[in-house]
C-alpha positions in Angstrom: -18.2 -11.0 -1.1 -18.0 -7.2 -1.6 -15.0 -5.6 -3.2 -13.7 -2.2 -2.1 -11.3 -0.5 -4.5 -9.1 2.3 -3.1 -7.1 4.5 -5.5 -3.9 5.6 -3.7 -2.9 8.2 -6.3 -1.6 11.3 -4.5 -2.7 10.1 -1.0 -0.6 9.5 2.1 0.1 6.0 3.4 -1.8 6.5 6.7 -4.9 7.7 5.0 -5.0 4.8 2.6 -4.2 2.3 5.3 -6.9 3.5 7.7 -9.5 3.5 4.9 -8.5 -0.1 4.1 -8.5 -1.2 7.8 -12.0 0.2 8.3 -13.3 -1.7 5.2 -11.5 -5.0 6.2 -13.1 -4.9 9.7 -16.5 -4.2 8.1 -17.1 -1.1 10.2 -18.6 0.8 7.2 -21.3 -1.9 6.8 -24.6 -1.8 8.7 -24.3 -5.5 9.6 -21.0 -5.0 11.5 -20.1 -7.6 14.1 -16.7 -7.3 15.8 -16.3 -11.0 16.5 -16.6 -12.0 12.8 -14.6 -11.3 9.6 -16.5 -9.2 7.2 -17.1 -10.7 3.7 -15.0 -8.0 2.1 -12.1 -7.9 -0.3 -10.1 -4.7 -0.4 -7.9 -3.8 -3.4 -5.5 -0.9 -3.2 -4.6 0.3 -6.7 -1.8 2.7 -7.9 0.3 2.0 -4.8 3.4 3.2 -6.6 1.8 6.7 -6.9 1.4 7.1 -3.1 3.1 10.2 -1.6 5.6 9.8 1.2 7.1 12.7 3.2 10.9 12.7 2.9 11.3 13.1 6.7 9.4 9.8 7.2 11.9 7.9 5.0 14.5 8.0 7.9 12.1 8.7 10.7 9.9 5.6 10.5 11.6 2.6 12.0 10.3 -1.0 11.7 11.5 -3.4 14.5 12.4 -7.0 14.0 13.3 -9.4 16.8 15.1 -12.7 16.2 14.2 -14.2 19.6 17.8 -14.1 20.8 19.3 -11.8 23.3 20.5 -8.7 21.5 18.6 -9.7 18.4 16.5 -6.5 18.1 17.1 -4.9 14.7 15.6 -1.8 13.1 15.0 -1.0 9.4 14.0 2.4 8.2 11.1 3.0 5.8 13.6 3.7 3.0 15.3 0.3 3.4 12.0 -1.6 3.5 11.0 0.2 0.3 14.3 -0.8 -1.4 14.1 -4.4 -0.2 10.5 -5.3 -0.4 8.7 -2.5 -2.2 5.7 -0.3 -1.5 3.3 -3.3 -1.1 5.1 -4.4 2.1 5.0 -0.8 3.5 1.2 -0.6 3.0 0.7 -4.1 4.4 2.5 -3.2 7.6 0.6 0.0 7.9 -2.8 -1.7 7.5 -1.7 -4.6 9.8 -0.9 -2.1 12.5 -4.4 -0.6 12.3 -6.3 -4.0 12.6 -7.2 -5.5 16.0 -4.6 -7.8 17.5 -6.6 -11.0 17.7 -7.0 -14.3 15.8 -9.0 -12.5 13.1 -6.1 -10.3 12.1 -4.4 -12.8 9.7 -7.7 -13.7 8.1 -8.5 -10.0 7.5 -5.0 -9.5 6.0 -5.6 -12.3 3.5 -8.5 -10.2 2.1 -6.1 -7.3 1.2 -4.5 -7.0 -2.2 -2.1 -4.3 -3.1 -1.5 -3.5 -6.8 1.2 -1.3 -8.1 
């Protein structure tokens, strides 16, 4: 199993997340097959040193639905950072860039975020 290490110091969230998503899918490997999970482990280091635009703190909204009528709730990026930390923000960004199929949760297990 290959290990890709991404240093997030001074980078934007989207740049780090797209780099991690490409590595998790195995698209940077010559033996890429879209119907299999790549034998890759991605480690994002220095997640606390990532740069976030102040306008995105209020502008980015994460939706949560309870399943009940009127149960749609929104949290801003700032609230998610306070409640769950930068690891959760990066996980959600990478998760949004992966294909929406049965391989997505398996790929997400191969992602580790270190502060």
